[in-house]
C-alpha positions as CSV (number, residue, x, y, z in Angstrom):
1,M,-18.8,-64.5,27.1
2,A,-15.9,-62.3,25.7
3,R,-12.2,-62.7,26.5
4,Y,-9.8,-59.9,26.8
5,I,-6.1,-58.8,28.0
6,A,-5.6,-56.3,30.6
7,L,-2.1,-54.5,30.0
8,L,-1.2,-53.1,33.6
9,R,1.3,-50.2,34.1
10,A,3.6,-50.5,37.3
11,I,3.4,-54.2,37.7
12,N,7.0,-55.5,38.9
13,V,8.7,-52.4,38.0
14,G,10.0,-49.6,40.5
15,G,9.9,-51.7,43.4
16,H,6.3,-53.0,42.9
17,T,6.8,-56.5,43.1
18,V,3.2,-58.3,43.0
19,K,3.0,-62.0,42.7
20,M,1.0,-63.7,39.9
21,D,-1.4,-65.7,42.3
22,V,-2.0,-62.4,44.1
23,L,-2.9,-60.3,40.8
24,R,-5.1,-63.7,39.4
25,Q,-7.0,-63.5,42.8
26,Q,-7.8,-60.0,42.4
27,F,-9.5,-60.4,38.7
28,E,-11.4,-63.3,40.3
29,A,-12.6,-61.4,43.0
30,L,-14.1,-59.1,40.4
31,G,-16.1,-61.9,39.0
32,L,-13.9,-62.3,36.1
33,V,-13.3,-65.7,34.9
34,G,-10.6,-67.9,32.9
35,V,-8.0,-65.6,34.4
36,E,-4.5,-66.1,33.0
37,T,-1.1,-64.3,33.6
38,F,1.2,-64.0,30.8
39,I,4.8,-63.4,32.2
40,A,5.4,-61.3,35.3
41,S,5.0,-58.0,33.7
42,G,1.2,-57.3,34.2
43,N,-0.4,-58.9,31.1
44,V,-3.8,-60.8,32.3
45,V,-6.3,-62.6,30.1
46,F,-9.8,-62.9,31.6
47,E,-13.5,-63.4,30.1
48,T,-16.6,-61.8,31.3
49,P,-19.6,-61.0,29.7
50,T,-19.2,-57.3,30.1
51,Q,-18.7,-55.3,27.0
52,N,-17.9,-51.8,28.4
53,V,-14.4,-51.9,28.3
54,R,-13.7,-48.3,30.0
55,A,-15.7,-49.8,32.7
56,L,-13.6,-52.8,33.0
57,E,-10.7,-50.8,33.0
58,K,-11.9,-48.8,35.8
59,T,-13.2,-51.4,38.0
60,I,-10.0,-53.1,37.6
61,A,-7.8,-50.3,38.3
62,Q,-10.0,-49.4,41.6
63,Q,-9.9,-53.3,42.7
64,L,-5.9,-53.2,42.4
65,R,-5.4,-49.9,43.8
66,T,-7.2,-51.0,46.9
67,A,-5.3,-54.4,47.3
68,L,-2.0,-53.1,46.3
69,G,-2.0,-49.7,47.9
70,Y,-1.2,-48.1,44.5
71,E,-2.6,-47.0,41.0
72,V,-2.3,-49.3,38.4
73,V,-3.6,-48.1,35.5
74,T,-5.4,-50.8,33.2
75,F,-5.5,-51.2,29.3
76,I,-7.7,-53.2,27.4
77,R,-7.6,-55.0,24.3
78,T,-9.7,-57.6,22.5
79,A,-8.2,-60.3,20.5
80,A,-8.6,-59.1,17.4
81,E,-6.9,-55.7,18.6
82,L,-4.2,-57.5,20.0
83,A,-3.6,-59.7,16.6
84,A,-3.5,-56.3,14.7
85,I,-1.2,-54.8,16.8
86,A,1.2,-57.6,16.7
87,Q,0.9,-57.7,12.9
88,Y,0.8,-53.8,12.2
89,Q,4.0,-52.9,10.6
90,P,4.9,-49.1,11.4
91,F,8.4,-49.0,9.8
92,S,9.6,-50.5,6.7
93,P,11.9,-53.8,6.9
94,A,15.1,-51.3,6.1
95,V,14.3,-49.2,9.3
96,L,13.6,-52.3,11.2
97,K,17.1,-53.6,10.4
98,T,18.5,-50.4,12.1
99,A,16.3,-51.2,15.7
100,Q,17.9,-52.3,18.7
101,A,14.3,-52.5,20.0
102,L,10.5,-52.1,19.0
103,N,8.1,-51.4,21.7
104,V,4.3,-50.2,21.9
105,A,2.9,-48.1,24.2
106,F,-0.5,-48.8,25.0
107,L,-3.0,-45.5,25.5
108,T,-6.5,-45.4,26.7
109,D,-7.5,-43.0,23.5
110,A,-6.0,-42.3,20.0
111,L,-3.7,-39.6,19.7
112,E,-5.3,-36.2,18.3
113,A,-3.2,-33.9,15.9
114,A,-1.7,-31.9,18.4
115,S,-0.3,-34.7,20.6
116,Q,1.0,-36.7,17.2
117,K,2.8,-33.3,16.9
118,K,4.2,-33.3,20.3
119,L,5.1,-37.7,20.0
120,L,6.9,-36.7,16.6
121,A,8.8,-33.7,18.2
122,L,10.7,-36.4,20.3
123,K,12.3,-38.1,17.3
124,T,16.1,-38.5,17.0
125,D,18.8,-40.2,15.6
126,I,18.3,-43.2,17.9
127,D,14.4,-43.0,18.5
128,D,11.6,-42.8,15.7
129,F,7.6,-43.0,16.6
130,H,4.6,-43.9,15.0
131,A,1.2,-43.5,16.6
132,H,-1.6,-45.8,15.6
133,G,-5.1,-46.3,17.0
134,R,-4.7,-46.2,20.5
135,E,-1.0,-47.2,20.2
136,V,2.5,-45.5,20.0
137,Y,5.5,-47.6,18.1
138,W,8.7,-46.7,19.3
139,L,11.8,-47.6,17.4
140,C,15.1,-47.4,19.0
141,R,18.3,-47.9,17.1
142,R,20.6,-48.6,20.3
143,K,20.4,-50.0,23.6
144,Q,17.1,-48.3,25.4
145,S,19.4,-47.4,28.2
146,E,21.1,-45.0,25.7
147,S,17.9,-43.1,25.0
148,A,16.7,-40.0,26.6
149,F,13.2,-41.5,25.9
150,S,11.0,-43.5,28.6
151,N,7.4,-44.1,29.4
152,A,7.8,-41.3,31.9
153,V,9.0,-38.8,29.2
154,L,6.2,-40.4,26.9
155,E,3.5,-39.7,29.6
156,K,4.6,-36.1,30.3
157,T,4.7,-35.2,26.8
158,L,1.3,-36.6,25.9
159,G,-0.6,-35.8,29.6
160,R,-1.9,-39.0,29.7
161,P,-0.6,-42.4,31.3
162,A,0.8,-45.2,29.0
163,T,2.2,-48.7,29.2
164,F,5.0,-50.0,27.2
165,R,5.4,-54.1,26.0
166,G,8.3,-55.2,23.8
167,I,6.9,-56.4,20.2
168,N,8.0,-59.6,21.2
169,T,6.0,-59.9,24.0
170,I,2.9,-58.3,22.1
171,Q,3.4,-61.2,19.3
172,K,3.7,-64.0,21.8
173,L,0.4,-63.0,23.6
174,A,-1.5,-62.7,20.3
175,A,0.4,-66.2,19.1
176,K,-0.8,-67.9,22.4
177,Y,-4.4,-66.3,23.0
178,A,-5.6,-64.7,19.8
179,A,-7.0,-67.8,18.4
180,N,-8.4,-68.7,21.8
181,F,-9.9,-65.5,21.9
182,A,-11.5,-65.4,18.4
183,A,-12.9,-68.9,19.3
184,K,-14.8,-67.6,22.1
């Protein structure tokens, strides 16, 4: 049985409060097993024999829309993918020292050249970006509240949904679950 992590958009932000027990129950209602939530921001670990990630994303999103009454875009990654995202270093150590925050946006597909160009056009003295695979790394040199960039700006620029997680959250997820994923 394969283990995955679902990164859910719009959980416990913007007035959409969801108890983790409710979220867990919705995943279990789909026949997913070993369901665990990690912090209350829409990170759900689960097992399933299904290997069609696209179908899983759609099925989970539909279940959550029905149960919660609003769209919850779902991004699924394997343990190996999560570990690689946590370890990837898109910015030099010198550049990282200038950062107040490093966040990762999860996308459903890798950016094509035209979208990468649009993303890089958003670069400012405060914000820097790097696309890698199905993720966008956002380095913010000031408090995020001082930046004009946001998830909404990214989604509008790229014309597709995304969800952000801080690199610390991703590293904690990988540390807690990656070995367990790989062992399954």
